[in-house]
N, C-alpha and C positions, 0 to 999 in steps of 0.2 A: 621894230626892225632888229633882227639878230645880226651881230657883227661877224661872228665866226661860226662855222658849221659845227653842230654838235657831234658830227662823225669823227672828229679828231681825237676823241677819247673813247676807247672801247667800252661798250656797255654803259655809256653815260646815262641814257634815259632809264635803263633798268636800275642802275644805282640810285638815281634820283627818286624813282618810284619806291624803291626799297626804303629810302630814308623818309619819304613822306608817310609811308605806312607805319613807320615806327616813331614818328614825331610825337613826343609826349605832350607838348604844349597845345596841340590841336590845330584844326583848320582856321579857327577864329583868332589865332595868335597873330600879333603884329610881326612876329619872327617866322612866319610860315613861308611856303614856297614862293609867294609873290615877293616877299622880302629877299629870298635867295636869288630870284631872277634879277631884281634891281641891283643887288650886290655884284652879281656876275656882269651885268651890263656896265656898271660904273667901273669895275675892275678892268674890264676889257678896254674901256676908253682910256683909263689911266695907263694901262700897259703899253699903249701906243707910244707914250712919251718916255716911259721909264724902262722899257725892254723886259718887263717881267715875263716869266715863263707862263704861257697861256694855259697849259694844262693845270698848273698849280693855282692860278687865279680862278679858273672855272671850278675846280674841285673845292677850293676854299669856300667859294660862294655857296655851294650846296651842303658843305660839311660843318661850317663854323658854328651854326646854331642847332645842329641836328640832335644834340644831347641837352638842349635847353628844356627845363621842366615847366617854365612859365614865363610870362612877360615881365615879371617883377625882377627884383634884385637877385640874380642867379650868378653869383661871382665865379662859380666853378664850372660853368657850362663849357667854356673854352678848353679847360683841362680834360673834361669828360670827352669832348669831341676829339681831342688829340689822342687820348687813350683808346678811343674807338677806332682810330685809324690803324692802330697796331692789330686790333682784332680782325679788321676786314682787309688787311693788306694783301694776303694771299688770294682771297676770293675776288675782291673788287679792284685792287690797286696794283696788281702784280706787274703791270706794264711800266710803272714808274721806276726811274733809276733811283738808286739810294739817295743821290743828291736832291732829286725832286721830292722824294718822300720826306726827307729831312726839312726841306723848305716848307712843305705843306704842314708838317707837324709843328714847326715853329710858328707859322702863320696862325 
């Protein structure tokens, strides 16, 4: 069961599909799209209690592992994902405020 509508984020599904197509660790990874969906659902549940920004929670879920190379020890994957945000900001994340973008980058 989905808690919030995907329509709250412009081009959410297109961005997610874009990330899936480029995901280097592959479909068999434990960090694949199924993992992203579980992170999203857990984040949304937690956000009910802590008041987190829903857009940031949902985007974090699909972006946090998007630059992971494998399922092993990949210490830099979070930094690569944060750097990638800067690359895609104008094309995919232009609707975020500066504060939301900074929260997402930090997360």
